[in-house]
VMD Tcl script that draws the C-alpha trace (Angstrom):
set ca {
  {108.50 279.35 133.41}
  {109.54 281.47 136.39}
  {112.86 280.70 138.05}
  {112.64 279.40 141.62}
  {113.98 281.86 144.22}
  {117.76 281.91 144.55}
  {119.12 280.38 147.75}
  {122.26 281.06 149.77}
  {123.47 277.51 149.12}
  {123.19 278.04 145.37}
  {125.21 281.24 145.63}
  {127.94 279.50 147.64}
  {127.98 276.51 145.27}
  {128.47 278.75 142.25}
  {131.11 280.83 144.04}
  {133.00 277.69 145.07}
  {132.95 276.45 141.46}
  {134.43 279.74 140.23}
  {137.19 279.67 142.85}
  {137.98 276.00 142.15}
  {138.37 276.69 138.44}
  {140.02 280.11 138.37}
  {141.16 281.02 141.89}
  {139.88 283.65 144.36}
  {140.93 286.60 142.17}
  {138.40 285.54 139.53}
  {135.52 285.71 142.01}
  {133.69 289.01 141.56}
  {130.13 289.75 142.54}
  {129.34 290.73 138.94}
  {130.75 287.51 137.50}
  {128.96 285.44 140.13}
  {125.66 287.18 139.36}
  {126.17 286.46 135.65}
  {126.83 282.78 136.39}
  {123.58 282.58 138.35}
  {121.56 284.70 135.95}
  {120.55 287.16 138.63}
  {121.20 290.75 139.70}
  {124.26 291.72 141.73}
  {121.96 293.10 144.42}
  {120.53 289.61 144.89}
  {124.02 288.25 145.60}
  {124.61 290.94 148.21}
  {121.27 290.15 149.83}
  {122.19 286.47 150.24}
  {125.86 286.67 151.27}
  {126.76 290.29 152.00}
  {129.89 291.82 150.44}
  {132.76 289.95 148.81}
  {134.72 289.52 152.05}
  {131.65 288.03 153.72}
  {131.27 285.72 150.73}
  {134.89 284.57 151.04}
  {134.42 283.96 154.76}
  {131.32 281.88 154.01}
  {133.23 279.87 151.39}
  {136.00 279.16 153.89}
  {133.49 278.01 156.49}
  {131.78 275.81 153.91}
  {135.11 274.25 152.92}
  {135.92 273.51 156.57}
  {132.55 271.79 156.95}
  {132.93 269.81 153.71}
  {136.33 268.54 154.81}
  {134.70 267.18 157.95}
  {132.56 264.69 156.05}
  {135.15 261.88 156.05}
  {133.89 258.44 157.07}
  {136.43 255.59 157.31}
  {135.72 252.32 155.50}
  {137.39 248.90 155.74}
  {137.54 245.86 157.98}
  {140.70 246.66 159.95}
  {142.09 249.85 161.54}
  {144.88 249.91 158.94}
  {142.40 249.66 156.05}
  {140.27 252.41 157.57}
  {143.33 254.64 158.04}
  {144.15 254.19 154.35}
  {140.56 255.07 153.43}
  {140.78 258.31 155.43}
  {144.12 259.12 153.78}
  {142.74 258.54 150.27}
  {139.68 260.68 150.91}
  {141.71 263.50 152.46}
  {144.18 263.51 149.55}
  {141.33 263.65 147.06}
  {139.64 266.52 148.90}
  {142.89 268.50 149.08}
  {143.63 267.98 145.40}
  {140.11 268.88 144.25}
  {139.99 272.29 145.94}
  {143.52 273.78 146.18}
  {142.35 277.40 145.92}
  {139.74 276.95 148.63}
  {142.25 275.16 150.87}
  {144.65 278.08 150.39}
  {141.90 280.47 151.48}
  {141.29 278.41 154.61}
  {145.01 278.50 155.37}
  {145.22 282.27 154.86}
  {142.46 282.75 157.43}
  {144.23 280.62 160.03}
  {141.71 277.78 160.01}
  {143.87 274.95 158.67}
  {144.08 273.05 161.97}
  {140.33 273.29 162.47}
  {139.76 272.06 158.93}
  {141.92 268.98 159.53}
  {140.39 268.19 162.94}
  {137.62 265.81 161.70}
  {140.12 263.74 159.70}
  {142.49 263.79 162.67}
  {139.68 262.60 164.95}
  {138.92 259.75 162.53}
  {142.60 258.73 162.59}
  {142.65 258.92 166.41}
  {139.70 256.53 166.55}
  {141.45 254.01 164.30}
  {144.84 254.07 166.00}
  {143.12 253.55 169.36}
  {141.15 250.66 167.86}
  {144.52 249.19 166.88}
  {145.60 249.34 170.53}
  {147.75 252.47 170.49}
  {147.52 255.03 173.28}
  {149.27 258.12 174.58}
  {152.32 259.49 172.79}
  {152.59 256.52 170.45}
  {149.01 257.09 169.24}
  {149.59 260.84 168.80}
  {152.80 260.21 166.85}
  {151.02 257.73 164.57}
  {148.19 260.16 163.82}
  {150.57 263.01 163.04}
  {152.91 260.87 160.96}
  {150.00 259.76 158.77}
  {148.65 263.30 158.49}
  {152.07 264.69 157.56}
  {152.48 261.96 154.95}
  {149.16 262.86 153.31}
  {149.75 266.61 153.23}
  {153.41 266.27 152.25}
  {152.55 263.92 149.39}
  {149.95 266.36 148.04}
  {152.43 269.23 148.22}
  {155.05 267.22 146.30}
  {152.43 266.26 143.69}
  {151.38 269.87 143.15}
  {154.99 271.04 143.01}
  {155.80 268.45 140.33}
  {152.71 269.40 138.33}
  {153.56 273.12 138.41}
  {157.31 272.84 137.89}
  {158.83 273.84 134.54}
  {159.59 271.14 132.00}
  {162.75 269.33 133.08}
  {165.55 268.57 130.62}
  {166.62 265.90 130.95}
  {163.45 264.52 132.50}
  {163.60 261.99 135.31}
  {162.55 259.31 132.86}
  {165.52 260.16 130.59}
  {168.12 259.60 133.30}
  {167.67 255.84 133.60}
  {168.84 254.11 130.43}
  {168.34 250.33 130.15}
  {171.98 249.63 131.02}
  {172.23 252.11 133.89}
  {171.94 249.38 136.53}
  {173.85 246.25 135.48}
  {172.21 243.14 136.82}
  {168.82 244.80 137.34}
  {167.44 246.02 133.98}
  {163.87 245.80 135.27}
  {164.66 248.46 137.88}
  {166.09 250.74 135.18}
  {162.98 250.22 133.06}
  {160.70 250.96 136.01}
  {162.57 254.18 136.85}
  {162.44 255.26 133.21}
  {158.63 255.24 133.32}
  {156.63 258.18 134.76}
  {155.58 257.61 138.37}
  {151.99 256.68 139.16}
  {151.05 259.05 142.02}
  {147.96 257.10 143.10}
  {149.91 253.85 143.30}
  {152.80 255.47 145.16}
  {150.43 257.16 147.60}
  {148.69 253.90 148.47}
  {152.02 252.10 148.74}
  {153.46 254.67 151.14}
  {150.34 255.08 153.30}
  {149.75 251.33 153.59}
  {153.37 250.73 154.57}
  {153.26 253.58 157.08}
  {149.95 252.44 158.60}
  {151.14 248.84 158.86}
  {154.38 249.90 160.54}
  {152.74 252.35 162.93}
  {149.81 250.17 163.96}
  {151.86 246.99 164.39}
  {153.75 245.88 167.49}
  {156.33 248.43 168.69}
  {159.86 247.84 167.47}
  {162.37 246.78 170.10}
}
mol new
graphics top color blue
foreach p $ca { graphics top sphere $p radius 0.5 }
foreach p [lrange $ca 0 end-1] q [lrange $ca 1 end] { graphics top cylinder $p $q radius 0.2 }
display resetview
């Protein structure tokens, strides 16, 4: 059975998969052609040279990051939904995000998520500088959390580990706290805890 004609979208999908798994250095036209079962000349015909391919991947990543739709009944819930989706997108494609950053398109990439946050903080009654501060604080929390996560994942093995530093008797009068600190952190739980607390504080009545 004859193979259907190769499309540009298929080329970009395969290229994105290679970059996600192995990083930009692993993306060669020959390897991409092998993945697709086609000739190298066919890849060039669809996307041009390697630099043009990388540019197309960056543009595709920027567009993919724009597909964030808030969910939830309240502005705070919808802010949390945007934060969770953005964190997931950033964690799933670190190499592609790095390529976007290297080409100076990071702010453009984050604009759709920022616009979604603007809509929700305005729905909560915030305007002007207070609204702008809320949007940026939430955005910084998301990006900063992801950076800390990745740094912890890539750091060398620690000795003693964080979990070794809190023995049961380390905090007299509060053994449950010692036990909790001796367990590995749950990043998903901590992320939701921090974003919900931040959203609730920022979208609530101003402090006096």
